[in-house]
A tleap script that builds the chain and sets N, CA, C and O, in Angstrom:
source leaprc.protein.ff14SB
mol = sequence {
  NMET ARG GLY LEU TRP GLY GLY ILE SER GLY
  LYS ILE GLU ASP GLY GLU ASP PRO LEU TYR
  ARG ALA VAL THR GLU VAL TYR GLU GLU ALA
  GLY ILE GLY ASP MET ILE LEU LEU LYS SER
  ALA GLY GLY VAL PRO ILE GLU GLY GLU GLY
  LYS LYS TRP LEU VAL HIE PRO PHE LEU PHE
  GLY VAL ASP ASP ASP THR VAL ARG LEU ASN
  TRP GLU ASN ASP GLU TYR LYS TRP VAL GLY
  PRO ASP LEU SER GLY LEU ALA THR VAL PRO
  GLY LEU GLN GLY LEU LEU LEU GLY LEU VAL
  CGLY
}
set mol.1.N position { 86.057 84.238 93.500 }
set mol.1.CA position { 87.339 83.830 93.878 }
set mol.1.C position { 87.444 82.967 95.151 }
set mol.1.O position { 87.542 83.411 96.295 }
set mol.2.N position { 87.408 81.564 94.758 }
set mol.2.CA position { 87.430 80.745 95.491 }
set mol.2.C position { 88.189 80.874 96.928 }
set mol.2.O position { 89.291 81.421 96.973 }
set mol.3.N position { 87.719 80.481 97.816 }
set mol.3.CA position { 88.710 80.629 98.737 }
set mol.3.C position { 88.759 81.937 99.438 }
set mol.3.O position { 89.207 81.808 100.577 }
set mol.4.N position { 88.357 83.473 99.040 }
set mol.4.CA position { 88.518 84.495 99.534 }
set mol.4.C position { 87.151 85.195 99.867 }
set mol.4.O position { 86.038 84.955 99.397 }
set mol.5.N position { 87.537 86.140 100.818 }
set mol.5.CA position { 86.742 86.858 101.223 }
set mol.5.C position { 86.372 87.837 100.279 }
set mol.5.O position { 87.279 88.406 99.672 }
set mol.6.N position { 85.082 88.162 100.027 }
set mol.6.CA position { 84.758 89.145 99.108 }
set mol.6.C position { 83.361 89.640 99.128 }
set mol.6.O position { 82.447 88.816 99.155 }
set mol.7.N position { 83.118 90.886 99.119 }
set mol.7.CA position { 81.622 91.561 99.202 }
set mol.7.C position { 80.884 91.030 97.690 }
set mol.7.O position { 81.343 90.630 96.621 }
set mol.8.N position { 79.515 91.258 98.222 }
set mol.8.CA position { 78.587 90.966 96.971 }
set mol.8.C position { 79.003 91.670 95.607 }
set mol.8.O position { 79.083 92.888 95.449 }
set mol.9.N position { 79.249 90.707 94.660 }
set mol.9.CA position { 79.186 91.360 93.376 }
set mol.9.C position { 78.494 90.414 92.469 }
set mol.9.O position { 77.906 89.365 92.734 }
set mol.10.N position { 78.740 91.159 91.071 }
set mol.10.CA position { 78.156 90.600 89.965 }
set mol.10.C position { 78.720 91.579 88.437 }
set mol.10.O position { 79.271 92.679 88.484 }
set mol.11.N position { 78.447 90.946 87.418 }
set mol.11.CA position { 78.536 91.640 86.002 }
set mol.11.C position { 77.352 92.499 85.875 }
set mol.11.O position { 76.207 92.065 85.997 }
set mol.12.N position { 77.644 93.727 85.627 }
set mol.12.CA position { 77.415 94.677 84.686 }
set mol.12.C position { 77.379 94.589 83.420 }
set mol.12.O position { 78.399 94.872 82.792 }
set mol.13.N position { 76.183 94.171 82.726 }
set mol.13.CA position { 75.628 94.360 81.264 }
set mol.13.C position { 75.742 95.430 80.731 }
set mol.13.O position { 75.847 96.487 81.355 }
set mol.14.N position { 75.740 95.321 79.477 }
set mol.14.CA position { 76.048 96.562 78.436 }
set mol.14.C position { 74.662 97.103 78.628 }
set mol.14.O position { 73.616 96.491 78.413 }
set mol.15.N position { 74.815 98.503 79.120 }
set mol.15.CA position { 74.122 99.614 79.565 }
set mol.15.C position { 73.405 99.550 80.857 }
set mol.15.O position { 72.717 100.436 81.366 }
set mol.16.N position { 73.674 98.338 81.324 }
set mol.16.CA position { 73.153 98.293 83.098 }
set mol.16.C position { 73.573 99.353 83.766 }
set mol.16.O position { 74.707 99.809 83.622 }
set mol.17.N position { 72.654 99.865 84.594 }
set mol.17.CA position { 72.976 100.599 85.706 }
set mol.17.C position { 73.211 100.097 86.957 }
set mol.17.O position { 72.414 99.428 87.615 }
set mol.18.N position { 74.997 100.633 87.472 }
set mol.18.CA position { 75.491 99.697 88.220 }
set mol.18.C position { 74.788 99.905 89.750 }
set mol.18.O position { 75.000 98.961 90.511 }
set mol.19.N position { 74.066 100.898 90.237 }
set mol.19.CA position { 73.085 100.332 91.260 }
set mol.19.C position { 71.770 99.453 91.255 }
set mol.19.O position { 71.100 98.867 92.105 }
set mol.20.N position { 71.726 99.640 89.927 }
set mol.20.CA position { 70.256 98.111 89.903 }
set mol.20.C position { 71.266 97.214 89.877 }
set mol.20.O position { 71.095 96.570 90.913 }
set mol.21.N position { 72.200 96.786 89.331 }
set mol.21.CA position { 73.112 95.900 89.430 }
set mol.21.C position { 73.168 95.094 91.207 }
set mol.21.O position { 72.771 94.049 91.722 }
set mol.22.N position { 73.801 96.151 91.574 }
set mol.22.CA position { 74.357 96.347 92.764 }
set mol.22.C position { 73.302 95.326 94.097 }
set mol.22.O position { 73.582 94.347 94.790 }
set mol.23.N position { 71.822 96.332 93.923 }
set mol.23.CA position { 70.761 96.046 94.653 }
set mol.23.C position { 70.104 94.211 94.231 }
set mol.23.O position { 69.525 93.380 94.931 }
set mol.24.N position { 70.500 94.200 92.966 }
set mol.24.CA position { 70.063 92.714 92.351 }
set mol.24.C position { 70.439 91.541 93.017 }
set mol.24.O position { 69.883 90.511 93.397 }
set mol.25.N position { 71.883 92.167 93.041 }
set mol.25.CA position { 73.243 90.840 93.749 }
set mol.25.C position { 72.845 90.967 94.967 }
set mol.25.O position { 72.752 89.868 95.513 }
set mol.26.N position { 72.503 92.047 95.787 }
set mol.26.CA position { 71.992 91.534 97.083 }
set mol.26.C position { 71.198 90.835 97.381 }
set mol.26.O position { 71.465 89.901 98.137 }
set mol.27.N position { 70.104 91.008 96.960 }
set mol.27.CA position { 68.908 90.525 96.958 }
set mol.27.C position { 68.939 88.808 96.843 }
set mol.27.O position { 68.400 87.930 97.517 }
set mol.28.N position { 69.922 88.778 95.546 }
set mol.28.CA position { 69.986 87.422 95.068 }
set mol.28.C position { 71.027 86.305 95.938 }
set mol.28.O position { 70.989 85.079 96.046 }
set mol.29.N position { 72.030 87.434 96.536 }
set mol.29.CA position { 72.855 86.394 97.118 }
set mol.29.C position { 72.940 86.445 98.581 }
set mol.29.O position { 73.619 85.651 99.232 }
set mol.30.N position { 72.086 87.600 99.198 }
set mol.30.CA position { 72.147 87.287 100.777 }
set mol.30.C position { 70.631 87.617 100.941 }
set mol.30.O position { 70.503 87.794 102.153 }
set mol.31.N position { 69.675 87.753 100.471 }
set mol.31.CA position { 68.424 87.522 100.816 }
set mol.31.C position { 67.808 88.852 101.265 }
set mol.31.O position { 66.628 88.876 101.612 }
set mol.32.N position { 68.534 89.917 101.271 }
set mol.32.CA position { 67.825 91.210 101.554 }
set mol.32.C position { 67.738 92.208 100.437 }
set mol.32.O position { 68.631 92.470 99.631 }
set mol.33.N position { 66.207 92.869 100.522 }
set mol.33.CA position { 65.397 93.196 99.711 }
set mol.33.C position { 65.496 95.033 100.339 }
set mol.33.O position { 65.397 96.076 99.691 }
set mol.34.N position { 65.677 94.859 101.524 }
set mol.34.CA position { 65.360 96.197 101.976 }
set mol.34.C position { 66.251 97.093 102.897 }
set mol.34.O position { 66.260 97.166 104.126 }
set mol.35.N position { 67.021 97.774 101.937 }
set mol.35.CA position { 68.218 98.283 102.304 }
set mol.35.C position { 68.243 99.886 101.664 }
set mol.35.O position { 67.772 100.196 100.570 }
set mol.36.N position { 68.687 100.500 102.305 }
set mol.36.CA position { 68.712 102.028 101.769 }
set mol.36.C position { 70.548 102.440 101.287 }
set mol.36.O position { 71.484 101.980 101.941 }
set mol.37.N position { 70.735 103.276 100.171 }
set mol.37.CA position { 71.743 103.613 99.733 }
set mol.37.C position { 72.511 104.624 100.904 }
set mol.37.O position { 72.044 105.725 101.193 }
set mol.38.N position { 73.716 104.087 101.503 }
set mol.38.CA position { 74.208 105.342 102.437 }
set mol.38.C position { 75.529 106.018 101.408 }
set mol.38.O position { 75.794 107.220 101.407 }
set mol.39.N position { 76.132 105.171 100.715 }
set mol.39.CA position { 77.461 105.829 100.027 }
set mol.39.C position { 77.667 104.864 98.951 }
set mol.39.O position { 77.546 103.643 99.047 }
set mol.40.N position { 78.048 105.659 97.733 }
set mol.40.CA position { 79.121 104.685 96.748 }
set mol.40.C position { 79.946 105.722 95.852 }
set mol.40.O position { 79.943 106.945 95.708 }
set mol.41.N position { 80.609 104.710 95.354 }
set mol.41.CA position { 81.578 105.966 94.556 }
set mol.41.C position { 81.782 105.198 93.194 }
set mol.41.O position { 81.488 104.015 93.028 }
set mol.42.N position { 82.233 105.890 92.405 }
set mol.42.CA position { 82.359 106.012 90.826 }
set mol.42.C position { 82.794 104.486 90.498 }
set mol.42.O position { 82.742 103.604 91.355 }
set mol.43.N position { 83.257 104.249 89.081 }
set mol.43.CA position { 84.108 102.965 88.889 }
set mol.43.C position { 85.448 103.231 89.382 }
set mol.43.O position { 86.054 104.269 89.118 }
set mol.44.N position { 85.996 102.114 90.235 }
set mol.44.CA position { 86.974 102.338 90.641 }
set mol.44.C position { 88.029 101.125 90.163 }
set mol.44.O position { 87.762 99.992 90.565 }
set mol.45.N position { 89.369 101.335 89.215 }
set mol.45.CA position { 89.765 100.404 88.556 }
set mol.45.C position { 90.657 99.299 89.957 }
set mol.45.O position { 91.234 99.773 90.936 }
set mol.46.N position { 90.550 98.180 89.715 }
set mol.46.CA position { 91.140 96.943 90.662 }
set mol.46.C position { 91.800 96.146 89.832 }
set mol.46.O position { 91.201 95.781 88.820 }
set mol.47.N position { 93.299 95.651 90.078 }
set mol.47.CA position { 93.653 94.745 89.394 }
set mol.47.C position { 94.187 93.974 90.045 }
set mol.47.O position { 94.399 94.428 91.170 }
set mol.48.N position { 94.725 92.435 89.828 }
set mol.48.CA position { 94.916 91.568 90.405 }
set mol.48.C position { 95.182 90.087 90.023 }
set mol.48.O position { 95.122 90.055 88.793 }
set mol.49.N position { 95.419 88.981 90.451 }
set mol.49.CA position { 95.706 87.776 89.593 }
set mol.49.C position { 96.064 87.853 88.340 }
set mol.49.O position { 96.113 86.810 87.688 }
set mol.50.N position { 96.351 88.948 87.808 }
set mol.50.CA position { 96.479 89.011 86.740 }
set mol.50.C position { 95.305 89.287 85.771 }
set mol.50.O position { 94.989 88.697 84.738 }
set mol.51.N position { 94.806 90.241 86.330 }
set mol.51.CA position { 93.169 90.756 85.776 }
set mol.51.C position { 92.830 92.209 86.073 }
set mol.51.O position { 93.326 92.657 87.106 }
set mol.52.N position { 92.222 92.859 85.490 }
set mol.52.CA position { 91.661 94.137 85.417 }
set mol.52.C position { 89.722 93.800 85.921 }
set mol.52.O position { 88.985 92.897 85.525 }
set mol.53.N position { 89.508 94.635 86.639 }
set mol.53.CA position { 88.021 94.940 86.568 }
set mol.53.C position { 87.580 96.270 87.127 }
set mol.53.O position { 88.255 96.610 88.099 }
set mol.54.N position { 86.743 97.013 86.817 }
set mol.54.CA position { 86.266 98.498 87.265 }
set mol.54.C position { 85.004 97.861 88.040 }
set mol.54.O position { 84.120 97.136 87.583 }
set mol.55.N position { 85.211 98.418 89.533 }
set mol.55.CA position { 84.110 97.737 90.327 }
set mol.55.C position { 83.753 99.262 90.611 }
set mol.55.O position { 84.550 100.191 90.744 }
set mol.56.N position { 82.382 99.296 90.669 }
set mol.56.CA position { 81.572 100.316 91.681 }
set mol.56.C position { 80.601 99.864 92.822 }
set mol.56.O position { 79.517 99.281 92.857 }
set mol.57.N position { 81.744 100.557 94.031 }
set mol.57.CA position { 81.371 99.970 94.926 }
set mol.57.C position { 80.566 100.607 95.641 }
set mol.57.O position { 80.743 101.823 95.570 }
set mol.58.N position { 79.526 100.200 96.487 }
set mol.58.CA position { 78.353 100.824 97.120 }
set mol.58.C position { 77.875 100.164 98.578 }
set mol.58.O position { 77.880 98.937 98.674 }
set mol.59.N position { 77.520 100.870 99.553 }
set mol.59.CA position { 77.367 100.949 100.792 }
set mol.59.C position { 75.912 101.265 101.211 }
set mol.59.O position { 75.195 102.255 101.071 }
set mol.60.N position { 75.746 100.045 101.781 }
set mol.60.CA position { 74.067 99.824 102.013 }
set mol.60.C position { 73.938 99.839 103.759 }
set mol.60.O position { 74.748 99.352 104.549 }
set mol.61.N position { 72.726 100.518 104.059 }
set mol.61.CA position { 72.023 100.021 105.269 }
set mol.61.C position { 71.345 99.171 105.436 }
set mol.61.O position { 70.897 98.717 104.383 }
set mol.62.N position { 70.978 98.627 106.428 }
set mol.62.CA position { 69.868 97.490 106.390 }
set mol.62.C position { 69.117 97.611 107.974 }
set mol.62.O position { 69.901 97.945 108.863 }
set mol.63.N position { 68.050 97.433 108.285 }
set mol.63.CA position { 67.407 97.416 109.531 }
set mol.63.C position { 66.925 95.636 109.879 }
set mol.63.O position { 66.293 95.265 110.868 }
set mol.64.N position { 67.370 94.877 108.907 }
set mol.64.CA position { 67.269 93.450 109.382 }
set mol.64.C position { 68.128 93.126 108.604 }
set mol.64.O position { 68.065 93.115 107.375 }
set mol.65.N position { 69.370 92.715 109.588 }
set mol.65.CA position { 70.656 91.890 109.080 }
set mol.65.C position { 70.685 90.400 108.804 }
set mol.65.O position { 71.758 89.819 108.643 }
set mol.66.N position { 69.391 89.709 108.740 }
set mol.66.CA position { 69.274 88.145 108.530 }
set mol.66.C position { 69.996 88.112 107.090 }
set mol.66.O position { 69.796 88.982 106.242 }
set mol.67.N position { 70.619 87.315 106.958 }
set mol.67.CA position { 71.286 86.745 105.841 }
set mol.67.C position { 70.611 85.561 105.508 }
set mol.67.O position { 70.219 84.754 106.351 }
set mol.68.N position { 70.450 85.427 104.153 }
set mol.68.CA position { 69.778 84.335 103.492 }
set mol.68.C position { 71.246 83.839 102.347 }
set mol.68.O position { 71.661 84.841 101.765 }
set mol.69.N position { 71.800 82.926 102.079 }
set mol.69.CA position { 72.738 82.851 101.216 }
set mol.69.C position { 72.596 82.135 100.379 }
set mol.69.O position { 72.630 80.927 100.616 }
set mol.70.N position { 72.412 82.552 99.259 }
set mol.70.CA position { 72.541 81.352 97.948 }
set mol.70.C position { 73.666 80.594 97.485 }
set mol.70.O position { 74.680 80.826 98.142 }
set mol.71.N position { 73.833 79.599 96.382 }
set mol.71.CA position { 74.796 78.590 96.195 }
set mol.71.C position { 75.577 79.252 96.058 }
set mol.71.O position { 76.683 78.829 96.394 }
set mol.72.N position { 75.493 80.723 95.471 }
set mol.72.CA position { 77.433 81.521 95.189 }
set mol.72.C position { 78.024 81.556 96.035 }
set mol.72.O position { 79.232 81.683 95.837 }
set mol.73.N position { 77.498 81.461 97.568 }
set mol.73.CA position { 78.448 81.828 98.482 }
set mol.73.C position { 78.688 80.623 99.554 }
set mol.73.O position { 77.883 79.711 99.361 }
set mol.74.N position { 79.664 80.362 100.726 }
set mol.74.CA position { 80.017 79.440 101.762 }
set mol.74.C position { 79.250 79.782 102.869 }
set mol.74.O position { 78.293 79.148 103.315 }
set mol.75.N position { 79.868 81.139 103.416 }
set mol.75.CA position { 79.278 81.462 104.506 }
set mol.75.C position { 79.876 83.133 104.611 }
set mol.75.O position { 80.782 83.465 103.847 }
set mol.76.N position { 79.330 84.085 105.553 }
set mol.76.CA position { 79.183 85.107 105.638 }
set mol.76.C position { 79.419 85.781 106.982 }
set mol.76.O position { 79.142 85.325 108.091 }
set mol.77.N position { 80.001 86.993 106.671 }
set mol.77.CA position { 80.563 87.784 107.976 }
set mol.77.C position { 80.299 89.231 107.928 }
set mol.77.O position { 80.611 89.936 106.969 }
set mol.78.N position { 79.779 89.603 108.874 }
set mol.78.CA position { 79.483 91.396 109.152 }
set mol.78.C position { 81.054 91.518 109.414 }
set mol.78.O position { 81.806 90.711 109.961 }
set mol.79.N position { 81.397 93.113 108.709 }
set mol.79.CA position { 82.139 93.452 109.325 }
set mol.79.C position { 82.731 94.718 109.309 }
set mol.79.O position { 82.421 95.437 108.360 }
set mol.80.N position { 83.589 95.201 110.223 }
set mol.80.CA position { 84.213 96.642 109.863 }
set mol.80.C position { 84.605 97.034 108.927 }
set mol.80.O position { 84.278 96.449 107.894 }
set mol.81.N position { 85.474 98.188 108.853 }
set mol.81.CA position { 86.274 98.425 107.900 }
set mol.81.C position { 87.630 97.643 107.816 }
set mol.81.O position { 88.224 97.407 106.764 }
set mol.82.N position { 87.971 97.332 108.871 }
set mol.82.CA position { 89.176 96.589 109.088 }
set mol.82.C position { 89.096 95.223 108.603 }
set mol.82.O position { 88.340 94.463 109.208 }
set mol.83.N position { 89.901 94.690 107.386 }
set mol.83.CA position { 90.248 93.300 107.187 }
set mol.83.C position { 91.209 92.421 107.444 }
set mol.83.O position { 91.430 91.322 106.934 }
set mol.84.N position { 91.996 93.257 108.641 }
set mol.84.CA position { 93.422 92.519 108.602 }
set mol.84.C position { 92.525 91.247 108.965 }
set mol.84.O position { 91.398 91.226 109.458 }
set mol.85.N position { 93.321 90.239 108.593 }
set mol.85.CA position { 93.267 88.754 109.525 }
set mol.85.C position { 92.478 87.834 108.413 }
set mol.85.O position { 92.419 86.606 108.475 }
set mol.86.N position { 91.886 88.638 107.387 }
set mol.86.CA position { 91.107 87.540 106.541 }
set mol.86.C position { 91.635 87.861 104.875 }
set mol.86.O position { 92.016 88.833 104.223 }
set mol.87.N position { 91.490 86.987 104.750 }
set mol.87.CA position { 92.483 86.710 102.822 }
set mol.87.C position { 90.940 87.079 102.007 }
set mol.87.O position { 89.882 86.450 101.960 }
set mol.88.N position { 91.341 88.310 101.447 }
set mol.88.CA position { 90.370 88.686 100.404 }
set mol.88.C position { 90.675 88.983 99.153 }
set mol.88.O position { 91.840 89.091 98.769 }
set mol.89.N position { 89.731 89.127 98.465 }
set mol.89.CA position { 89.898 89.223 96.859 }
set mol.89.C position { 90.292 90.198 96.745 }
set mol.89.O position { 89.663 91.085 97.321 }
set mol.90.N position { 91.742 90.666 95.823 }
set mol.90.CA position { 92.159 92.142 95.519 }
set mol.90.C position { 91.463 93.590 95.555 }
set mol.90.O position { 90.549 93.877 94.782 }
set mol.91.N position { 91.892 94.337 96.366 }
set mol.91.CA position { 91.154 95.616 96.340 }
set mol.91.C position { 90.097 95.950 97.594 }
set mol.91.O position { 89.686 97.033 98.010 }
set mol.92.N position { 89.865 94.786 97.961 }
set mol.92.CA position { 88.658 94.774 98.880 }
set mol.92.C position { 88.390 95.854 100.150 }
set mol.92.O position { 87.343 96.422 100.458 }
set mol.93.N position { 89.835 95.933 100.821 }
set mol.93.CA position { 89.778 96.734 101.893 }
set mol.93.C position { 90.465 98.416 101.348 }
set mol.93.O position { 90.549 99.443 102.021 }
set mol.94.N position { 90.747 98.250 100.355 }
set mol.94.CA position { 90.619 99.784 99.957 }
set mol.94.C position { 89.757 100.656 99.625 }
set mol.94.O position { 89.808 101.880 99.740 }
set mol.95.N position { 88.484 99.601 98.960 }
set mol.95.CA position { 87.597 100.293 98.317 }
set mol.95.C position { 86.755 100.391 99.429 }
set mol.95.O position { 86.157 101.465 99.500 }
set mol.96.N position { 86.395 99.072 100.878 }
set mol.96.CA position { 85.591 99.284 101.758 }
set mol.96.C position { 86.238 100.806 102.728 }
set mol.96.O position { 85.438 101.536 103.315 }
set mol.97.N position { 87.680 101.063 102.747 }
set mol.97.CA position { 87.851 102.121 103.363 }
set mol.97.C position { 87.602 103.746 102.547 }
set mol.97.O position { 87.379 104.799 103.144 }
set mol.98.N position { 87.718 103.563 101.036 }
set mol.98.CA position { 87.152 104.594 100.630 }
set mol.98.C position { 85.611 104.480 100.401 }
set mol.98.O position { 85.089 105.006 99.418 }
set mol.99.N position { 84.897 103.784 101.329 }
set mol.99.CA position { 83.320 104.044 101.219 }
set mol.99.C position { 82.753 104.249 102.650 }
set mol.99.O position { 81.580 104.553 102.872 }
set mol.100.N position { 84.016 103.987 103.912 }
set mol.100.CA position { 83.269 104.485 105.096 }
set mol.100.C position { 84.471 105.195 105.754 }
set mol.100.O position { 84.251 105.446 106.939 }
set mol.101.N position { 85.564 105.548 105.352 }
set mol.101.CA position { 86.658 106.563 105.816 }
set mol.101.C position { 86.585 107.617 105.754 }
set mol.101.O position { 87.511 108.324 106.151 }
savepdb mol mol.pdb
quit
């Protein structure tokens, strides 16, 4: 969703493991390959902008927070659980609080 802040995301193909897709997307979109899974949540339904998604949120830890964005992103920001003041994709604040809350 252009113009809105969002987490790294991607489409899960038929039969694909959500964790595999998440790790792949983090590497492709941010250039981060060395991470550790801290927490995850099962499929969470999100609605907004007249659409419905089933989101599989993951929280990763990294030792090196160097980011190399790919063509899909304009900028990045490391944030905490409070996203107030940022225009975000639907449901992002709730998903983040669910992982770190």
